[in-house]
Each structure stands twice: as structure tokens, then as C-alpha cells.
N, C-alpha and C positions, 0 to 999 in steps of 0.2 A: 824783643825782650819781653818775657812774661812778667806780669805783675805778681808780687808775692801775695799769697792769700793769708788772711788772719785766721789762726786756728779758733775753732768754736769754743766758747766759754762753757765748760761742763761742770756740773756740781753732782756729787754723789752724796746722797742723804740716807743715813742709816738710823733706824730705830735702835735703841740700846738693848733693852731686855727682850730675850727670846728671839733676837735677830743676830746680834753680835755676840752677846754673852748670856749666860744663865747665872742667876744668883739665888741665894736662899731667901731673898726679900719677899715678904708677903704683904698683901693688902689686908689690914685687919678691919673687919666690920664691927662698928660699935653702935650699941643701942642702950639708952639709959646709962650711959658712962661705963658700960661693960662690953668687953669683946665677946661677940657672939659667934664669930667664925673668922678664919683666916684663909685668904685665897691666894693662889699664884697669880702672876700677871696675866697668864693665859686664861685662867678661870675668871678673873675680874673683867676681861674683855666681854664676856657674855653675861655678867651679873646684872640683875635688875634689882635696884635697891627698893626696900620697903619704906613706908612712911616712918619717919623718926630715926632712920639709920644714918650714920655718918662713917667716914673712914679715918683710920689712922695709918698714914703712909710713912711713918718714921723709919721703917726698915730701909726705904729707898734713899734716904739721905745719910744713912750710917756708913761712914767710910770703911769700916771693917768688912762690911758685907760686900761693898763695891770692890775693895781690893782683893777679895777672895773669889771674884767672879771667874767662871770658867769660860774659855773661848767656845763659841757656838757656830752655827751654820755659816754665817756670812763673814766670819773672821778671815778666812783665806782670801776672799775678794777684797776686803779692806786692806790686807797686807799687800796684795798685788797692786792696788791703786797707789798705796803709799810708796812702794818700791819704785814704780814708774815715775812718780813725782820726784823722788830723791835722785833718780838717775837722769832726770831731765827729759824723759820720754813722754811726759804728760804734764799739762798745765791745769789739770782738773783740781777742783777743790773738794775737800772732804768735810762733811757736816754730820753732827749727831743731833737728831731731833727726838727728844724723849719726853714722856709724860711725867718724869721725875721733876721735883721741885728744884728751884735755883740753888738750894742748899747742897744739891748733889753735883753741881757743876765742877767744882774744884776737885772732889774725889774722883770723878770720871776723867777729868783732864790728867790727874796724877796717875790714874790706872793706865791710860794709854801711853803716857810718857814712860812709865816703868816698862811697858811692853815694846818700847822702841818706836812707837807711832806718835808723831808730833802733829796733834790737831790743835790749832789755836783755841784758846779759851773761849773767844767769841764765836767759834764755830760749833760750840756745844750749847745747843738751844734747849733749855729746860722749861717746859710750858706748864708744869704742874703747880700745885699749891700745897701748903702745909695745914691749911684751915680745916680740912675734913669734909668740906662741902663737895657734893658731886658736880662735875662739869663734863662737858662733851669734849673728850680728848680728840676725837676724830675731827670735830669742827675746828678746834684750835689748830691742829696739824694742817688742816686744809688751808686755813688763813696763812700760815707760814709758807706753805708750799706755793701759794699764789704769788707771794713775794719773790720766791726763787724763780718761778716761771718768768717773771718780768725781768729779772736780772741776769739770767743765764740762757744760753742758746739751747742747751741740752741739760735736762735734770733727770737723774736716775734716783728713784726712791724705793727703799727696801723696808718692809714692815711685816710684823707677824699678825696684825689685825686686819681681818677681811674688811671691816667697816672703814678703816683708815685707807686701805687700798681702793675701795670703791669710790670714796670721795676724791682721792688723788687722781683717779682715772677721769674725773669730770673736768680736770684742769688741762687745757691745751698746753703741750710742751712737757708734760710730766710723763715719764716712763716708769711705771711702777711694777713691783714684783712682790707677790705674797710669799712670805717665808713661813712655812708651816711644817708639821711633822711629816707631810707627804712629799715635800720637795726641798731642794736646797738652792 
């Protein structure tokens, strides 16, 4: 008699902006309490702040902007994984790892729910802040991914930031994929 094998514990981790969805949200650069420019998330990935600049990320917590998101490149993959889970063909777990602040967690949860995808609220990980200070998004994502690598046998990570992917590739057990304008 053959022993039953335990299926591998898999996690699929998706970035939100410019990976699963596109929104009209902008990162507003502020200096001396005035907006000096507004950047898309992709532009912000390459932005080097000058002394005295801060950010206004309020667009990213605005439920109206989140609810009006359009589905983007990795949406079909997310749907396929979700359908496999619902039909019992997969025990994989789905997570969202976003640079948005915790204020965006509930609107993102409601967005997915409206689209028929049930991602538990605690699987929507928002690592951003509302304070306007700069922080290393990639370093924070790397910390979170380390935790996933410890808890899951297989971790798939999808992100549109090359820096995030480069850091993810340093973690054993993480399979990452860059989502950019040249691939899907």
C-alpha cells in the first residue's frame, strides 16, 4: 500500500498596482507644502527624491479610485488560481502585497469581493504609510517575502518593480516574475 503524499503548500503573491490592476491613483510629490509633480506608480518606482520632498499618497487609499480600477495583466492568472481553489483542484493561497497603506486594505478587499474573488482580509498586506516620508518599498516587501518562504513550500511572486523582483530573487524558495510592458 502506497503512502499518501501531502500536497505542497503554495502561496501566490501579487502586487496590486500595475500587476493586477491599473488605477488613476498618483503619487504626489510635495515640497514646502505644495504639490510639485504627480507620478504614476510606475514612474514612482524610478523616482529619486530631492532634499525636502515628501509624498502625498492619499489617492492610494481613496476607495473611489480603487473601485474604478481596471483589470490588468495578471488578472487572468489570479482568476484561474481562484477558480482552481473554488473547485477543489488547488489548496494554494492567494495574497496581495502592496505598497499601499493599511487604509487601502478594506477597499481592496471589497474590490476583489465585488469581482467574485474572495481573498481574506488578512491576505491583503499593505506595507505603506500615510505619513509622506520615503521608505524602501522593496526592502519591506523582501522582509514579508522571507516570512512566506519560511511558511510555504512554494511561493510565486508577481510584481511590476524590477527592484522588488531582484530582491525577491535573493530569497531561496521564491519564484518571481517581473510584470512589465514587455511581458505578461
